[in-house]
N, C-alpha and C positions, 0 to 999 in steps of 0.2 A: 504494497499500501502504501509508501516513502516514497520507491523510487518511481512508483507510475505518477503522484500526486510533487515531485519532484521535474521529471521529464517532465511536469506537464506544465514544472514554473517557468523551470529552462527552454519550453517553449514559450509562455507567456513574456517574456523577456526579452527573448527575441524576435520578436513577434512587434512591441513597445521602443522596441527600438528602431525597424528599421522601419514604421513609420514617423519617424525625428527623425531619422540622416537620407529620407529620399530627396530626391532633388528636382519632382516633377512640380508641386505650387513652390518655388522659389522661381522654379524657370519659365513660368506664365507669370510669375510677378513683375518678374522681370525686363519681358521685351511688354510688357504693359506701361512698364514704368520710361522703356526708349517712344512709343509709338504716342502715347500722350501728346511731349512739346510740338512734337510732328503737326500733331491734330491741332492746335490752340494752336499753335504759328502759322497756321492756314489762312485766313483773315478772323480777324476781332471781331471785323464789323460786319461780317456778313452775319447773322439773322441764327441762323439754317447752326453754320461749326460751333454756336455757345451754347445751344442743348449736348450736345454731341462731349461736350469736351466736360461738361457738369457728367456726364453720363460715363464717362473712360474713369471722371477722379472715383467717380461713387462704385465702378465691377475696380481702382485696383483696389478701393476703402474697404467690400465687401472679400477681393481672395485674401487679402495683409489678414484678416477675420479671420477665413477659411487657412492659411497657415497655423492660425494660436488654437486653436480647433484643433487643429492635428497633432498639434504638440504637442499641447496638453496629456489630448486622450493617452496617446504613445507615453508620456509618462506614467497617465497614470496605466497604462499594462506594465511599464517596467517596474512600478512600482508594487501590483500584486503579485507580478510572476516573482519576486524576489521577497517577499514574504510566504509566501509556497514553498520557496524552496528551502527558507524560515523554517518554518513548517516540518517540510518534508527531512531535516533536516534534526530538527528535533524528535521526531519521532522515532528515530531509527535508533537515535541515541540515547530516549529512554527504551 
């Protein structure tokens, strides 16, 4: 029982670290950051560009919140997995 709980904990820690370290969301944020000034600099006089620039800013904020949520989920999984590993060690040692 303790060994299977330990292996489960290791798998959960690995999945949490994978979520934290993957670069999927960071690349999307970098692309949005590069494209926003280009969009805003097109023509500040046009009324069509202003809502597009505001929408791109809102999209960047949303992606940033998504990154923060993913990192929080990964950290929670890593802590939960560590707790399971400690519990498994305690079960085996007693």
